[in-house]
N, C-alpha and C positions, 0 to 999 in steps of 0.2 A: 834298443836305441838309447844312447846316452842323453843326459839332459842338455848338453851343449848341442848335440845334433838336433834335438827338438827345437832349440832356439833358431837354428839355421833354417829349419822348415818354416818357422813362423815368419822369418824374413822373406822367404820365397812366396808364401801364401799371401802376405800383405803387400807384395809387389814393391818391396823396398830396394833402394840402391845399395844399402850396406847395413850391417849390424855391428855395433861396437860393444865388445865384451871386455870389461876391465875388472880386475880383482877388487872386491869390496865395494863395487858400484852397481847400480841397477842397469841392466842391459838396455840399450836404446837403438832404435831404428833411424836410419836416414832416409826420409821419403820426401821427394819433390823439394829437396834443398832444406828441409826442416828436420830437426831432431825430435823424436818421439820416444819417451821412456816407456818401457813395458810395465804393465801392472803386476809386479813381482818384487820380492826382496832383492837385496844386493847379492851379487854373484860371489859364491864361495871361492876363495883363492885356490884351495886345494883341487876343486873340481876343474877349474880352468887349467891349472898346472898339469893335471893328469891327462887332459885332452891334448895339450900342446906337446907333451913329452915325446910321443912317437912321431910327431910331425917334424920335430927338430933333428931327429936321427943323430944325436950326440953333439950337435953344434951348440955353441954358446951364444947367447944374446948380448954378452958383454962387448962383443965386437960391433954391435949395431943391430938394427932390425933384420928379420929374415922373412922372405916371401916364399910361400909354398902353395901348392894346389892340393886340396883335400877332396877325395872322392868317396862318396858313400856307396855302400853295396847297392847296386841297382842303377848307378850311373850318374847321380847328381854331383856336379863339380862346384867347388868354392875356391876363390882366390883369397888367401889368408896372409895378412902381414902381422907378424908377432914382434913385440918389442917390450923392453923393460921400461917401466915408469916408476914414479916415486912410490906408488902404492903396491907395486908388484908387477904382474904381467898384464899386458893389454893386447887384444886381438882385434883387428879391423877385417871384417869378412865381407866379401862381395860375391855375388853370383858369378861363377866362372863358366868356361866352355871347355869341352874336351880338347886336350892337346895344348892347353894354355900354360902348362907348367914351365917355369923358368928353367934354363939349362942347369943351374946349380941346385935345383930342388925338384926332384921327381915327384909325381903325384903320389899321395899316400892314401891308402884305403882306411876306412873307419876302424879305430881300435874298439875292442869290446869295453863296455862300461866297467869301471872298477869301484867297488864299494869298500872303503876302509873298515877294518874290523873294529867293533866296539863303539861306533858312533854313527849318528845319522850322516849319510854321505853327502847330503845337501846342506850341511851345517853352515850357518852364517858366520862372517868374520868375527873374531873376538870371542869365539866360543859359544855364541847364541845357538840354541836348538841342538846342542851336541850331547845333552845328557842322555845316557842309555835308557831305553824304554824296556818294556816287558819283552821277554824272549818268546818268539812265536813257537807253538808246539812243533816239535820235530826239527827245530832249526837251532843252530849254534850262534846265530847272530841276532842282536837285539832289534826290536822294532823302534822306529823314531819316537822321540819324546811326545810328539803331538798325538800319538795313538795309532793303532794298527789301521791300515787301509787308507790313510791320508796321503795323497800324492805329493811329491816335492813341488815347489812353486814352478820350476821350469817345466816339469811334466804336466802340471795343470795348464800352463800356457799352450803346450803342444797339444794337449787333449782338446782344448777349446778351438785351436786352429784346425785340427783334424775334423772336429764337429762342423765348423763353418764350411770346410771343403765338402763334406758330405751333404750339407744343406744346400750348397751351391749346385751340386750335381742333381739333387732331388728337385729343385725348383726350376732348373734351366728349361726343360721342355714346357712347363706351365707358363713361365714368363714369356717365352716365345709366342705362345697362343694369346696371352694377355695383351702383348704389344700389338699383334695383328688386329685384335678386336677393340683396341682403344680403351682397355680396362684400366682403372686406377688401382685396383687391389686384387690380389689372389688370396683366396682362403682355401687352404688345403688341410684336410682333416681325415681321420680314420673313417669318417662318415661320407667322404666325397670331396669334390673340388668345385668351388664356385668362383665367379668373377664378378666384380662390381663395375658396371658400365654405366656412365652418366648417372651415378648415384644409385642405380638399381641393381639388386642382387640377382644374378643369373646362374642357374644350375648348368653344369657342363657335362659332357661325356668323358671328360678327362679323369684320370685316376693316378694315384701315386702309391708306392709300395708302403703298405701299412706298417710292416715290421721295420723298414728302414726309417720311416717317419718317427715311429716310437723310439727307436734307438738314437736318432739324432737329437730329439728333444731331451731324452735322458742324459745324453752326453753334454749338451749345452747347458742344461738346467732349465727348469720350467719357469715361465713368466720372465723371460730374459729378452732384451732388445739387442739387435745387431744391425749393422749396415753391410751390404754386400754389393758387388758389381758383377752382373752376369751379361756377357756379350754386349757390353756397352751400356746396359741399363743399370742404373743405381736403384737400390732397394732399401727400404727400412723394414726390418723383419722382427716380428715378435713370435717367440716359440712358447708353447704353453701345454699344460695337461688339462684334460677335462674328463667328465664322468665316463665318456665312452672311449677314451684313449688319449691321443695326442693331436696337436694341430699347430699350424703356423699361419700367420697372416703377413703378407708382403705388400707393402705400398710402393708403387712405382714412382720414381722421382724424375722430373725433367732432367735432361742432360745439360741444361744451361739455366742460368738465373733469369727468369722472365721479367719483363718490364711491366709497369702498371697497365699500359694500354693492351698488352698481350693478354693480361688477366681480366680485361674488361672492368678494371677498377676505375672509379671516378678520378679525374685529374686533381681534385681537391686534396687527395691524400698526399700529393707531392709536397705540400707545405709542411708535413710532419718532419721531413728530414732537415728543414731549416732550423729546427730547434738545436741548441748547443748543449743543453743539459736537461735534466728532468726524466720523467718516466712516461713512456708511450706503451699502452697496452692494446694488443689485438685479441679480442674476445670472440667467442662463438662456440658452437658445439663441436664434438669430435668429427673430423673429416670435412671441416668447412674451409680448409685452405689457409689456416692461420700461419703455419710455418712458411708457406709459399709467399704470402704477403710480406712477412718479415724479411725473407730473403730478397724480395723485390725492393724493399725500402733500403736495405743495406747496399744493394747494387746501385741504387740511385744516389746514395750518399757518396759512394766511390766515384760516381760520375761527376759530382758537383764539387767535391773538395778532397784534399789530401787529409785522410784521417787514419788513426790507428784503431782498427776494429778488432775486438776479441769476441768470438762467439763461444757460447757454452751450450752444448747440444747433447741430446740423448735419444738416438745416436746422431752423428753428423749426417746431414742429408745433402743439401746442395754444396758443391765445392766452388768456392769463390776464387776468381782470378783477378787480383787487384790491379787497377789501372793507375789511379792517382795516389792511393795511399797504401796501407799494408793491412792484410786480414790474417789473423791467427785463429784457427779453429781448434777447439778443444772438446773432447768427448768424455761424458761421465762414464766412469769405470775404466777408462783407458788412459786419460791424461789427468783427470780430476776425480776425487772421490764422490763429490756431490755438487749440485748447483750452488749451494751455499758456500762450500769450500772453494769452488772455482771463482765465485764473486769476490771472496776475500782475497784470493790470490791475484785476481785481475786488478784490484785497486793498487797493487804494487807494481803493475806492469805498464804504467803510463798510457792507458787507453783514452781515446776520445769517445768511442761508442762501444757499448757492451750489448750483445744480443744474447738474451736469456731464453732458452728453449721453452721453459714453463715456470710459472709461479706456482710451485707445488705445495709449499708448507710455510709455516710461520718463520722458520729460520731463513728460508730463501727470500721470502717477501721482505723481512727486516733488512737483510743484506742488500736487496735491490733498492729499497728506499734510502739506505745510507749511501749507496753508490750514486743515486740520483741527486742526493743532497750535496755531495762533494764535487759537483761540477762535471759529471759524466752524463751522457745521453744513454739511457737504458731502454732497450726495446724488448718486450716480453710478450708471451702468449698466456692466456688464461681461459679456462673452460667456464664460460658464463653466457647467459642469453641476451644481455644488453649492457649498456654502460652502467646503469643503476645496479644490475646484478654483479658486475665486475667489481665496482666500488664496495658493495656490501660484502662480497666474498673476501676481498683483501682485508677489510676491517675485522670481519668475523674470525679471521685467522688468529687474532690476538685475544688473550683473556679479557674478560669484561672490564677488569680494573685498568687495563692498558688501552682500551678502545678509544677513549677520548683523545689521548696523546696520538694514537695511530691516525685518527681522523685529521688532526691538525697537521701531522707530518705528511700524510697523503695529499691533503689539500695544497700544501706548499710545493710539492714536487710533481704531481700528476699534470701532464701537458695535454694529452689526447687519449681518448678511448675510441678504438675502431671495433665495431662488432660486425661480423659478416656471416652470411648464410650462403650456401650453394643450392640453386634451384635447377631442376631439369629444364634444359632449353628445348623449345619446340624444334624438331628436326635433328636432335642429338646433341650430346655434350651438356655442360652445365654452365651457369652464369651466376656471378655473385650479386647479392643484395647487401647494401651497406648501411649501417648507422654510424655516423661520424659526429663525435662530440669533442670539440676543442674545450679545454677547461678554462672558462672565463672567470672573472672575479665573482660573478653571481653564482656560478656553479660551485666554485671553491667554498663560498660562504654556506651553500646548502650542505656541503660535505662536512664542514666544521660543526654545524648545528645538528647534523644527523637527520636533516629533512629531505632525504632522498626520494620520498614519495612525491615531491614536487619537481623532480628532475625531468620526467616526461613532458610536463608543460613547458619547462624552460627550453627543452630541445625543440619542441614544436614552434616556439616563438623566437628561436635564436638563429634564424636564417642569415641575418646580417653578420652574425659572428662566425658564419661558416658551418653551422650545424646542419646535418642531414638526418631527419628522422627515418627510421627503417621503412615506415609506410610510404614515404615519398619515393624512396628508392624502388620499392615494390611496384608502385603505380607507374613509374617510368618504364619498368620492364613489361608491365601489362599493356600499357598504351602503345608501345612499339611492337607488340606482337611477339616478343621474345619468349615469354613464358605463358603457361595456361592459367586461367583464373583459379582453379583448384589448388595449384602449387603456391600461388600468392596467399590465398586464404589460410593455408596450412602454416605459414610462417608469421603472418601479421599478428601482433599482440593487440592492436587497437583497431577493430573492424570498423568502428564508426569513423575514425580518422581516415582509414583507407577508403571508405565510401565517399567521404567529403572531398578528399584530394582527387579521387578519380573523377567525380562530378565536375570539379573545378577545371580539370584538364581537358574535358570534352569540348 
């Protein structure tokens, strides 16, 4: 299969309306009316010319664009429009149907790939990566300069696309069962298959092909994140190696962006979206629904005002359909190199709101603080057990010599910290417990001084400022009979406060 054919397969697997191939430029997909560049180098003009030559069958593009139907061995059809542009050749390719060839251009079957002698056949424009490499034993043609065994960029994209297709087939039956049982996660391993239902891990009688699972993980690369759609269900998937073999964990994502009421979140959270700038952090442990809460807040923003929202995610989970404003979603490794790079780019894209999937490292945190300082509302998640823990983690990301400055910067831009936990609901399902901390002048002053040990007391006495201690949220769940006492005690940090609040409400 030629590299160009691999790119056409990528278009099909990603359910795109078209792929744009232009000499000297990075190939891009047209999906849902938006242009998405592929994560690969610019297209080699010679590669595109060799692919187009048999399609044109002697015709010249000097007289204008030509439309042809390209058919792969095996039956796949593509409608291709070829034209000359300033940089060379350009091809617009759309999925076609059998029999769709225009009268002047009969369908053409795939030509065999051609490798120019003496150079890497996927060489970049301008001579990059064309230096001859060492000659393979028993072969008269040189290896590419990058070293033997390294696939060309287009082949790498096709390999990843094929790996995702294999992963989809592997997970499809497991996801079907997970949806029937109301599971939030599927854990498939060479050791077996488990489902997470209402936060509890359940062994199943399900099984998957160990050899296929190992091959898929090897093809995709270990410890990699992906987003998939299987029979209408959207998934966030991580593939990994482990001591006993290979595994994947798939998180099932709702097919719509839920509202705060649907998530059983307190109405007080709605005030967060009235902020016009600054940083809002949603904290909590892994699997506590932080990303879902952020998605709900973005959905609420779009209900209330026309705003340009840019999301930076790894991978993209919920798909937003904007109503009053515009939402552009970008994925790490696909549209941006990293969260930090995406933030720097977003600042040049006139956003009102930036959703940041995770505050992972110092570079990302620094970029988020800068974005919040420059008049943007930044919504982000962070793995931390409380507001105090979230603030500490942000500041501790900086070297000790910079922490005083970081405290001052954070105190100036931080607007709200939401910490949430998910508890098993009596009768099935899960329900959130929330700590809500609006950053008042008093709390900002504690941050500047580094007196965060006093923050829990400020939260307990800050009811008039809209603060909700975690223990108060837990007591509400306990008193309404939604959760069991043992579940509440497992989450509460201050058992004395929990007992006092519970007694007061009796």
